[in-house]
N, C-alpha and C positions, 0 to 999 in steps of 0.2 A: 134355630134360636140358641144363642149361647147364654147360659145362666151362670152366675157367679156366686160363690159361697165364701163365707168367712167363718173361721172356726170359733167356737165358743167352748167353754168347759162344761160338760154335762156329766155328772156322776151322781150316784145315789149310794147311801150307806148300805153295805152288804150285797149290793147288786152289781153285776158287771157294768163297767162304764159304757155308755152309749156311744155310738160313732159320733164324734163331735161335728162331723160334716153332714150327718144324716144319711139315709139309705140312698143307694144309687143303682140304677138298672143297667150298668155297662161295665167296662173294664176300668180299673183304678190302678194307679201307680203313684208311689211317693218318691219325690225328689228332695234331697236334703240340701239346704243352704247353710254352709258352715265356712268360716274364714273367707268370706266373699267369693266362694266357688260353689258350683253345683256338684252333687255326688248322688248318682252317677251323671256323667255328662253326655252319654249316648244311651238312649233307651229305645225299646221297641214296644209297640202296642198293636193289638189286632185291628184290622180293617173291618168295616161292616157293622160296627156297633158304637154306641156313644162311648166317649172316653172321659175320664176324670184324672187330671194331674193334680196331685196334692203337693203343696210346698210345705215342708217341715223346716221352719226357720230356727236354726240353733245359734244364730249370732245375736247374743244379748245386746239390746239397745240399738240394733241396726234394723232398718226396715227393708223388706224384700217383697217382690211380687213375681208372678210368672206370666209371661206374655208369649203366646204361641202364634207363629206366622210362617208364611212361605212367600218369599219375595215381597211383593206389595200387598198380599192378601193377609188380613188380620183374622185369626180364628178366635181370639179371646184373650182377656187379661184378668188375672185374679185381683182381688183387692190386695192392697199392701198390708203386711202384718209387721208390726214393730216389735222387735225382740222375739224371744222364743214363743212359738205358737204355730198354728196351722192355717193355711188358706188354700183355696183350690180354684181351678178353672175347669168347667165342664164344657166339653166339645161335642159337636154333633158327630155322627158317623162320618169318618173321613176316608177318602179313597187312598189306596196304597201310594206311598211316596215318602219323601224325606222332608221334614219340617224343622224349623228352628224354635227353640225357646230361649228366653232371656229374662233377666231382671231389668226392667226399664229404668230402675234407679241406679244400677251399676252396670254400665255397658260392657264391661269385660266379663260379666257372668253370662255365659252362653252355653247352649247345649244343642243336641240333635235328637229329634223324635223321629223314629222310623216306624211307619205304619205299614204293616204287611198282612196278607191273608194268613190266618192261622198262627200269627205271632203270639207268644206268651208275654204278658206285661213284665218288664224288667230290664236290667242292663243288657246290652248286646255283647256279643263276643268281641266286637271291635273295641269295647271299653275295657278298662282294667277290671277283670271279674273278681279281684280280691277286694273285699270290703276294706275301706280305708282304716277302720277301727282295728283290723287284724294285722296291719303293717307294723314293722319294728319302729319304735319311737326314734326320732332323730338323734337323741342323746345316746342311743345304744350303738350308733354307727361309728366306724373308725374316724378319728379326727382328720381333717384335711391335711394337717401338717405331717401325718404319718404316711401319706401316700407319696409315691415316687414323683419327684419334680418333673415337669414336662421336658426340661432340657436334658434329663437323663435317659429319655426314651430314644429309640432308634429313629433317625430322620426318615420321613416318608419316602424319600427317593432311594433309600437303601433297602427298602422292602421289595420282594419279588412282585412283578406285575401280575394281576389276577389271571391273565391269559397264559401265564407260565406255570400255573398250578395244575396238578393232576386232578382228575375227578375226585371229589370228596374234600377238596381244598388243601391237599398236601402237596408239597413241592416234590417234583420227581427227583429220584436219586441221581446225583451227579457223580461222574467218575472222579476218583480221588487219586492224587499222586503222593507217593511217600515223600517225606522231607528230603531223603537222600536223592531221589530222582529229580527233585526240583533244583538241587544244588550241583548235580553232576552235569558237566558240559556235554552237549550233544555233538556227535561227529558232523562235520560239514557235509551237506548233500553233494553227491557227485552226479555228474551228467555224463 
């Protein structure tokens, strides 16, 4: 049986805030919805125990939910949360395999859930393991007009074919001729 939870704000003065989704007897993982994308987009969870995927919506004024499926099999959908807040979907123990998650309200918001024996909940190595908050802001990058124009680059047909490269990707040394040798006429071959 799949049970669904929606977040509420529970806190008391002077005491630590309670888990807004309540206690859970399985593996939990938080997926962030921000700028109409999931972060991370590829996650792993352990097989053989109940799973809870928490959706942390950071898109103010935009509703999101989390739907988990594999092919035509639906494993559960969280309630939608409008604006910043939490919602979750609790899943039964799932066999090892690859599953998808999506926001049913925004079809381009998709991700992959990999369930494996002994997996630790979190982003997988296949995903960008650098948290997006630690990346350089776009305004700190070189402006596009400071980059070399495409027509100033060497044409692809002037590059060495990959099979002509030595091991390690370097081009093998080619014999060179001095400029003098190139301009000096060769004697005619005799037979």
